[in-house]
C-alpha positions as CSV (number, residue, x, y, z in Angstrom):
1,X,137.6,126.7,-28.4
2,X,133.8,126.7,-28.0
3,X,131.6,124.0,-26.8
4,X,130.0,122.2,-29.7
5,X,126.7,121.8,-27.9
6,X,125.6,125.0,-26.3
7,X,123.1,123.2,-24.1
8,X,125.7,120.9,-22.6
9,X,127.2,122.9,-19.7
10,X,128.7,120.0,-17.8
11,X,132.2,120.7,-19.3
12,X,131.9,124.4,-18.5
13,X,130.9,123.6,-14.9
14,X,133.8,121.2,-14.5
15,X,136.2,123.8,-15.9
16,X,134.8,126.4,-13.5
17,X,135.1,124.1,-10.5
18,X,138.7,123.3,-11.5
19,X,139.5,127.0,-11.8
20,X,137.9,127.7,-8.4
21,X,139.9,124.9,-6.8
22,X,143.2,126.2,-8.3
23,X,142.5,129.8,-7.1
24,X,141.6,128.6,-3.6
25,X,144.9,126.6,-3.5
26,X,146.9,129.6,-4.6
27,X,145.4,131.9,-2.1
28,X,145.8,129.4,0.8
29,X,149.4,128.9,-0.2
30,X,150.1,132.6,-0.4
31,X,148.5,133.2,3.0
32,X,150.7,130.5,4.6
33,X,153.8,131.9,3.0
34,X,152.9,135.4,4.0
35,X,152.1,134.3,7.6
36,X,155.4,132.4,7.8
37,X,157.4,135.4,6.5
38,X,155.6,137.7,8.9
39,X,156.4,135.4,11.8
40,X,160.0,135.3,10.8
41,X,160.2,139.1,10.7
42,X,158.6,139.4,14.1
43,X,161.0,136.9,15.5
44,X,164.0,138.8,13.9
45,X,162.7,142.1,15.2
46,X,162.3,140.7,18.7
47,X,165.8,139.2,18.6
48,X,167.2,142.6,17.4
49,X,165.4,144.5,20.1
50,X,166.8,142.2,22.8
51,X,170.3,142.6,21.4
52,X,170.0,146.4,21.5
53,X,169.2,146.5,25.2
């Protein structure tokens, strides 16, 4: 689907901004999930290490 007026870039800019916002949201969410998963693994490892003593 092409833009009917090649000189009108407003739609393309809006689409680009929307795509950037979506990607930013995805990466922030992934970072949070990864951080929480890592914190859980660390807590589990610490708990296991204390139980082994």
